[in-house]
N, C-alpha and C positions, 0 to 999 in steps of 0.2 A: 533582483526579483527572487522570491522564494515561493516554491510550491511544494506543500507537504502532501505527498501522494498516499498517505496511510495514517488516517485518524479514525476514531470511533466515537460514538455517542452513547455507548452502552453504560448502564449503571452497575459497574463491577462490584461496588460495595454492597449492593442489595438488589438482586435481580427480581425481587418481588415488587419493587417500587419503580413507578415510571418517573424518570427524570429527564426526559427528552428536552423539554423546554429549557430547564436549568442548565443541562449539559451543553446545549447549543449556545446559550449565552455565554458560558464559560469558554467554549472553543473560540467564539468571536473575540472575547477578551484577550485570550492567550495569543491569538493571531495578531491582534493589534499590538500587544506588548512586545512581541517578538519580530514584528515586521514581516509576518508571513502574508503573502498576497493572495494565495489560493490554497484551499485544502480539498482533498478527496476523501469522503466519509464512507467507510466500509460498514455495511450492515452484516449481521451475524448469520450463522447457519441455523439458528433457531430463533424463534420469536417468543418473548415473554414480556411481562410489564417492564422489566429492566433492559430488554433487548428489542428495540423498536424494529418494526418490519421495514422493508425497503419502501413500500408505499408511504408509511408514516414519515420516514426520513425525507423522501422526496417532497412530500407536502410541506414539511417544516422548512425546507430550504429553497423552495420554489422561487422565492422572490430575490434570493441572494445570487448575484451574478459571479461570485467568487467561490461558491461552494458547489461541489458536484458529488455524485454518489456512485459507489461500486456496489452492485447488488450481491449479497451473500446468498449462496444456493446450498440447500441441504441435500447431500447425496441420498440420504435415507428417505426424505420426505417430499422432494419436489415433484410437481405434476406439470403437465403441459400448460395449464392455465397460468401457473406462476411465470413461465417463460413468455407467454403471450402478454401478460401485464408488464414484464420487464421490457419487452420489445417496445411498447407504447412509450415508456419512459426514455428509452434509447432515442426514439424518433424525436422526442421533446428536447433531447441533449441535456437532460438532468442525470441520467445514468450513463456512465462513460466506460464501464468495465463490469466484469463478473468476478466473483471470488468463491473459491473452493477451500474446504478446510480438512484435508486428509490428516490424520492423526487425532484430531478432535472427533472425526467420524471415521469408521473403519473401512476405508476404501483406498484403491490406488487411482491415480489420475487417469490411467489408460482404460479404466472400466468402461465397457461398452454402454452402460446405462447413461453415461454422460455424453454420448454422441449428440443428443438434441442440444445440449448446452454449447458444445463446440460448433455445431451448425449455426446456432444463433450468433455466436461470436464472429464466425466467418462471414455470414451474410450481412452483419452490421458493421463490421470493421473495428470491433472493440476488443481490447485484451482480456485475457483470463489470468487473474492472479491466483496463485496457489500457495497456501500455507506450507511452509517447509521448516524443518528444524525442530527445536524444543517446543513443547506445548505449555501454555500458561497454567494448565491443570495437570496434576500428576496422574490423572485418569486417562490421559492421551496415550496413544500407541504409536511409538516413534517409528516403527517399520514402515508405516504408511506415509510418514512426512519426510522421508529422506529425499533430498534433491535429485538424486539419480533417477527417481521415479518420473521426473518431469522429462527426461531425455526421451523416454518411449513415446509419451503422448506428443511431444513436439515433433518427432519424426512422422508419427501417424497423421498429424494435422498440421502440415506445413503452411496452410493458409490461415492459421490462427497465431497471434502473438501471445506468448505466455510470460508471466513474471513470477520468479521465485521470490517469495517474501522473506525478509529477515536475513538475507545472505545465506539462507539455509543453515544458519548457525546452530550447532557447532561444526557442521560439515562444509565449512567455507571452501575448502579446496575442491570438494566435489562440485559445489556450485560453480566455481571457476571454470571447470571443464565443460559442464553442461551449457553455460552461457557462451563460452568460447566456441564450442562445436556447433551450436545451433543458432543460425541467424535470426530465428524467431523467439529466442529466450532472452529475457532481461532479468534484472534482480533489483531489489531495494534494500536499504540499510536500516530499515525500521525494526523496533522491538529488540535491540541488542541488549538493553538494560531495563531494569524495573526502577523507575524514578530517574535519578541522576547518574551520570558516569562518575566512577572514582577515578583518580589519577592513574592508578595502576591498571585498571581494566581498560581505560581509554587509550593508554599506550599500546596495550595488547591488541585491541580491536583496530587501532589505527595501522599497526603493522600488518594485520591480516587483510584489511581493505586495500591497502597500498600494494601488497603483494598480488592481490586479485587483479587490480588494474594493470599492473605490469605484465602479469601472466598472459592476459589477452581478453579479459572481460571487457576492457575498453571503457573509458569514461562515458561513452554514448550508449552503453548498455546498462548503466547503473543509475538508479533514481534515489533522490532524497525523500525519506519518509521517517516518521517518528514512532508511530503506534500510540500516539497521545490518546487517552490520558494515562496509559500505562507507563509511558516514557515522557520525560520532560522535553518541551520544545526548546527551552533556553539551553539546557544541557547539550541537546543535539546540535544546535547551531554552534556552540563552543567547540564541539567535537569536530564539526566540519572545518571550522577556522584553524584547528590544530593540525589538519592533514597537510602533509608536505607534498602537495601537488599543485601544478600551475592553476592560476585563477580561472583560466578559460575552461579547464576541466571541472572546476567547482561550479562554474556557471552551467555547464551541461548537466551536472547532477542536480543542482538546485532548481532548475526550471526548464531548460531547453528540452531535455529528454521527456519530461512529463508532457509538455505541450505537444510534442510529436506523437508519442505512444497513445495518449488519450484523446488526441485531437482536440485540445482545449481552445476555446474561442479567444485567443490572445492575438491581436492583430499586429502589434509592433512591440515585441519584448525588448526591454531596454538592453543595449549592448555592453554597457559599462556602468560602473558606479553602484550597482545594486547591493554590493556586498558590504557597504559601509554600515556599521552598527551605529544607530542613532539612539539617544536616550529616550526613554518612554516617560511621557508626562501625561498623566491621566488617572482616573479612578475606576474601580471596578463597578460595572453596572449592577 
């Protein structure tokens, strides 16, 4: 079984154009093609024609029992009404997490303005994903997106689970320590490349990730995610296959950890055989 905990439906090519329907169709196609069983769709910190709102994404995937949503929250612009609406989607079990974007917006995760967000997460039992590491845009401010910033908020809110996105890359060693030290901090491997892994970079990141697992992040604190469509699903699965770690640890990363952290409605996840790559026969919708 494969659960991709980090995908988007944004139209990165032209944010002035709404392509929610088309991008959703492409996501479903790529999931079938790569044998991905479930995906968690992250909405943005801003809303534009090319960046659909949480409500729009929830409505678009409401009938899909293998698609869930993490609600992006703007530090600069969110109001209580936004959190009230998100709470309703959480009750419906379509929203399974929250996402903050420090670096893209100028704030530290421990800012007191975010206390209502963390209170919502604690009350509903959902995790808070935090962008860490490099930013897709050169306008981002990296001092806000360093993974060490997550340590403070994790200590201040021990009743909330946090996830450091992208291994905090390039600060993977700092992410190691924050995940190791704090029982309520996890990480995902999404967004390490634009497009496909190259052989050279794949070997480099494989070594970084394997060192992290050895150091103490533990395979049960690390989740599989791609950052699709920025990163290729097929290339990411090849990357996972290349890791020199036990298959039981790959199972944890591929699906078990996501089921636990996001409380996904999977009754009986398969215990073996999920990792076999099968050929794809089909045509694009």
